[in-house]
C-alpha positions in Angstrom: -14.3 5.7 -55.8 -15.4 8.9 -54.0 -17.0 6.9 -51.2 -13.8 4.8 -50.9 -11.7 8.0 -50.7 -13.9 9.4 -48.0 -13.6 6.2 -46.0 -9.9 6.3 -46.2 -9.9 9.9 -45.1 -12.0 9.2 -42.1 -9.8 6.2 -41.2 -6.7 8.4 -41.5 -8.2 11.1 -39.3 -9.1 8.5 -36.7 -5.6 7.0 -36.7 -4.1 10.5 -36.2 -6.4 11.1 -33.3 -5.4 7.8 -31.8 -1.7 8.6 -32.4 -2.0 11.9 -30.5 -3.9 10.1 -27.7 -1.1 7.5 -27.5 1.5 10.2 -27.3 -0.4 12.0 -24.5 -0.8 8.7 -22.6 3.0 8.0 -22.9 3.6 11.5 -21.5 1.3 10.7 -18.6 3.2 7.5 -17.9 6.5 9.4 -17.9 5.0 11.9 -15.5 4.0 8.9 -13.3 7.6 7.7 -13.3 8.8 11.1 -12.3 6.4 11.0 -9.3 8.7 8.4 -7.6 11.8 10.7 -7.8 10.4 14.2 -7.2 9.0 15.1 -3.8 5.5 16.4 -3.7 6.8 19.2 -1.6 8.7 20.4 -4.6 6.1 19.7 -7.3 3.0 17.9 -6.3 1.3 17.4 -9.7 3.4 14.4 -10.7 2.0 12.5 -7.8 -1.5 12.6 -9.3 -0.1 10.9 -12.4 1.6 8.3 -10.2 -1.7 7.5 -8.4 -3.3 6.9 -11.8 -0.6 4.6 -13.0 -2.9 1.6 -13.5 -5.1 3.7 -15.8 -2.1 4.9 -17.9 -0.8 1.3 -18.0 -4.1 -0.1 -19.2 -4.4 2.5 -21.9 -0.8 1.8 -23.1 -1.5 -1.9 -23.4 -4.6 -1.1 -25.4 -2.6 1.0 -27.8 0.0 -1.7 -28.2 -2.7 -4.2 -29.3 -4.4 -1.5 -31.5 -1.3 -0.5 -33.4 -0.3 -4.1 -33.9 -3.5 -4.5 -35.8 -3.4 -1.2 -37.8 0.1 0.3 -37.8 2.6 -2.1 -36.3 5.5 0.3 -36.1 3.5 2.7 -33.9 3.2 0.1 -31.2 6.8 1.0 -30.3 5.6 4.3 -28.8 3.9 2.5 -25.9 6.4 -0.4 -25.8 9.4 1.9 -25.3 7.5 3.9 -22.7 6.7 0.8 -20.7 10.3 -0.4 -21.0 11.5 3.0 -19.7 9.5 2.3 -16.6 9.8 -1.4 -16.5 10.8 -1.5 -12.8 7.5 0.2 -11.9 5.7 -2.5 -13.8 7.4 -5.1 -11.7 6.5 -3.2 -8.5 2.9 -3.2 -9.7 2.7 -6.8 -11.0 4.9 -9.5 -9.6 6.0 -12.8 -11.3 7.7 -15.4 -9.1 7.5 -19.0 -10.1 9.9 -20.4 -7.4 10.5 -19.5 -3.8 13.8 -19.1 -2.0 14.7 -21.9 0.4 15.2 -20.3 3.9 16.9 -22.4 6.6 16.7 -19.7 9.2 13.5 -17.6 9.0 10.7 -15.8 10.7 7.2 -15.5 9.5 5.8 -12.0 9.5 2.2 -10.8 9.2 1.2 -7.2 8.6 -2.5 -6.2 8.9 -4.5 -3.0 9.1 -7.3 -4.4 11.2 -9.5 -1.3 10.9 -10.2 -1.3 14.7 -11.8 -4.7 14.3 -14.9 -3.1 12.8 -15.7 -1.9 16.3 -18.6 0.2 15.2 -20.4 -2.5 13.2 -22.5 -3.5 16.2 -24.3 -6.4 14.4 -21.2 -8.6 13.8 -18.2 -7.0 15.4 -17.6 -9.9 17.8 -17.8 -12.4 15.0 -15.6 -10.3 12.8 -13.0 -9.9 15.6 -13.1 -13.7 16.2 -12.6 -14.3 12.5 -9.5 -12.1 12.6 -8.3 -14.0 15.6 -8.8 -17.4 13.9 -6.9 -16.2 10.8 -4.0 -14.9 12.9 -3.8 -18.1 14.9 -3.8 -20.3 11.8 -0.9 -18.2 10.3 1.3 -19.1 13.4 3.7 -16.2 12.6 6.6 -15.2 14.8 5.9 -11.4 14.4 2.6 -9.6 13.8 2.4 -5.9 12.9 -1.0 -4.2 13.2 -2.2 -0.8 12.1 -5.4 0.8 13.3 -5.2 -1.5 16.3 -7.8 -1.2 19.0 -7.6 -1.9 22.7 -9.8 -1.1 25.7 -8.5 -1.5 29.2 -10.7 -3.6 31.5 -13.1 -4.4 28.7 -15.0 -7.6 29.3 -16.9 -7.7 26.0 -14.4 -6.7 23.4 -11.0 -7.9 24.4 -8.2 -7.6 21.8 -4.7 -7.3 23.2 -4.9 -9.8 26.0 -6.6 -12.3 23.8 -3.9 -12.0 21.1 -1.1 -12.5 23.7 -2.6 -15.8 24.8 -4.0 -17.0 21.4 -1.0 -16.2 19.3 1.6 -17.1 22.0 3.2 -13.6 21.7 4.2 -12.6 25.2 6.3 -9.7 23.9 4.5 -6.7 22.4 5.1 -3.0 21.6 2.1 -0.7 21.4 1.7 3.0 20.7 -1.7 4.6 20.6 -2.4 7.9 18.8 -6.0 8.2 20.1 -7.3 7.9 23.6 -11.1 7.7 23.5 -13.6 7.6 26.4 -13.6 4.7 28.8 -9.9 4.0 28.3 -10.2 3.0 24.7 -7.1 3.2 22.5 -6.3 3.3 18.8 -2.9 3.0 17.1 -0.2 0.6 16.1 1.0 -2.6 17.8 3.7 -5.2 17.2 3.4 -8.7 18.8 6.3 -11.1 18.9 7.0 -14.7 20.0 10.6 -13.5 20.4 12.0 -11.2 23.0 11.8 -7.4 22.4 15.0 -5.9 23.8 14.4 -2.2 22.8 11.5 0.0 21.7 11.5 3.2 19.8 9.0 5.7 18.4 8.9 8.0 15.3 6.2 10.7 15.7 5.0 12.7 12.8 4.9 16.4 13.5 2.5 17.0 10.6 -0.1 14.5 11.7 -0.5 13.1 15.3 -3.1 10.6 14.0 -0.4 8.5 12.4 2.7 7.0 13.8 5.6 4.6 13.4 7.2 2.4 16.1 10.3 0.1 15.9 11.1 -2.9 18.0 14.5 -4.6 18.3 13.6 -8.4 18.3 16.0 -11.2 19.1 14.9 -14.0 16.7 16.5 -17.5 16.6 18.9 -16.4 13.9 19.5 -12.6 14.3 18.6 -9.5 16.1 16.4 -7.4 13.8 14.7 -4.0 14.0 11.1 -4.2 13.0 9.4 -1.0 11.9 5.6 -0.8 12.1 4.3 2.2 10.3 0.9 3.7 9.6 1.5 6.6 7.3 -1.0 9.5 6.6 -4.2 8.6 4.8 -6.1 10.7 2.3 -9.1 10.9 4.7 -11.9 11.0 2.2 -15.3 11.7 3.6 -18.7 10.0 2.8 -19.5 12.7 0.1 -16.1 12.1 -1.4 -16.7 8.4 -1.8 -20.2 9.0 -3.1 -18.6 11.1 -5.9 -17.3 7.8 -7.4 -20.5 5.9 -7.1 -22.6 5.1 -10.2 -25.8 6.3 -8.4 -24.3 9.5 -7.0 -26.7 12.4 -6.8 -26.3 15.0 -9.5 -25.8 17.8 -6.9 -22.4 16.2 -6.0 -21.1 17.4 -9.4 -22.5 20.9 -9.2 -19.6 23.4 -9.8 -17.3 20.4 -9.3 -16.9 21.3 -5.6 -16.5 17.7 -4.5 -14.0 17.0 -7.2 -11.9 20.0 -6.2 -12.1 19.0 -2.6 -10.9 15.5 -3.4 -7.9 16.9 -5.3 -7.1 19.1 -2.4 -7.2 16.2 0.0 -5.0 14.2 -2.3 -2.5 17.0 -2.4 -2.4 17.3 1.4 -1.9 13.5 1.6 0.9 13.4 -0.9 2.8 16.2 0.9 2.2 14.7 4.3 3.3 11.2 3.4 6.5 12.4 1.7 7.7 14.0 4.9 6.7 11.0 7.1 8.4 8.5 4.7 11.6 10.6 4.7 11.7 10.6 8.5 11.2 6.9 8.7 13.9 6.3 6.0 16.4 8.3 8.0 15.8 6.0 11.0 16.1 2.9 8.8 19.5 4.1 7.6 20.7 4.6 11.2 19.5 1.1 12.3 22.2 -1.0 14.0 20.4 -4.2 12.9 18.9 -5.6 9.7 15.5 -4.1 9.2 12.0 -5.4 8.5 9.4 -2.7 7.7 5.7 -3.5 7.8 3.0 -1.0 7.3 0.1 0.7 5.7 1.8 3.4 3.6 -1.5 4.7 2.1 0.4 5.1 -1.2 0.9 3.0 -4.3 4.2 1.5 -5.6 4.4 4.3 -8.1 4.9 7.1 -5.6 7.6 9.1 -3.9 6.6 7.6 -0.5 7.2 4.0 -1.8 10.6 4.8 -3.3 11.9 6.1 0.1 11.7 2.6 1.3 12.3 0.6 -1.9 15.7 2.4 -2.4 16.8 1.1 1.0 15.0 -2.2 1.3 13.6 -5.1 -0.7 9.9 -5.4 -1.4 8.7 -8.9 -0.3 5.8 -8.8 -2.8 8.2 -8.1 -5.7 10.6 -10.8 -4.7 8.3 -13.6 -3.6 4.7 -12.6 -4.5 2.6 -13.0 -7.6 -0.1 -11.0 -9.4 -1.2 -7.4 -8.6 -1.5 -7.9 -4.8 -4.2 -5.3 -4.2 -4.5 -4.8 -0.4 -7.0 -2.0 0.0 -10.5 -3.1 -0.6 -12.4 0.0 0.4 -14.2 2.1 -2.1 -11.3 4.1 -3.6 -8.5 3.9 -4.4 -8.3 0.1 -4.8 -4.5 -0.7 -5.0 -1.5 -2.1 -3.2 -0.8 0.2 -0.2 0.3 -2.3 2.5 3.9 -3.6 2.4 6.6 -5.8 3.9 10.1 -4.6 3.2 13.4 -6.1 4.4 17.2 -5.5 4.4 19.4 -7.0 1.7 20.9 -9.4 4.2 17.7 -11.4 4.0 15.5 -13.1 1.4 11.8 -13.6 1.4 9.6 -16.5 0.6 5.9 -17.2 0.1 4.6 -13.7 0.1 0.8 -13.9 0.3 -2.0 -11.3 0.0 -4.8 -13.0 1.9 -8.3 -12.9 0.3 -10.2 -11.8 3.4 -12.7 -9.0 4.0 -12.7 -8.7 7.8 -11.2 -5.2 7.4 -11.0 -2.6 4.6 -7.4 -4.0 4.1 -6.3 -7.5 3.2 -3.6 -9.0 5.5 -0.2 -9.8 4.0 2.4 -12.3 5.1 5.7 -13.9 4.2 8.8 -15.6 5.6 12.0 -13.6 5.9 15.4 -15.1 6.6 18.5 -16.7 5.1 
């Protein structure tokens, strides 16, 4: 009897600890939801919770299963918390079992090409050609590239001129944020099969390394304004990435200096992206034409940056994609940070996250039209 009572006491204590952990996790999820509404410039700490949303979500699902087995009523703690932020769940994980039928449409590809892995001397030519082959096979009407690389007069690593011929895209809009030695350029570029009748730029005062351009394109069914954005990254360094490695040296954790540095870099990134996203959103609201926005936002769907665009435009992944749709395949954070948005005048079809590793980002594509 005594042993049985002690067992029940230990079980009761364990369940209480799990209950408190469940409550704390629900609070973390609510903090993540608030990250989409509160600018990091006002209160940055919610943004950390938004970045960790997949972790909180996984823990909540664990607790739902756990409580169903032990205390069924307590499962409602996590269920209600998830229902409270159900829209965020849909932004993170899409379910679409049928596609819209579009009679008038344009296919759009967005791809951070990571300067075609220029500095990987062993296979950069093959890697660039693999990217070219993929893009040609897609046969899109509009291509938006971030971290695009072009060298004038280059005979051994041609990019821009090859794309114009290979993709049949005589119209293009480029804006380079870096000019390296030997007339080498790095930035964003939009290529189109359709005429570009106007070009505009949105510089970011808080970071000259990132940029957004917009191109007014006359398609076969409408004139559209295509925004191509590369928004500020976290800019983690090699030591920062090694911090997350299983075989990281012990000195990396000494006094938690690397961890503190990573948190600081994250904070700078949150604040920077918020201002950049707000500036682009203002230009979207002023557009005289329906809008398509492509870009590497360097932020997840549970973020203030994402909401600046999702409140104005439709997310093609949400409306015509499936699964989680992870686009960043670098070391950390692995998540969906590349997007195609579009105005409510349109619909999307066939959103695809392509399973390719020619860059540290996966390319995305879909058809947009009516």
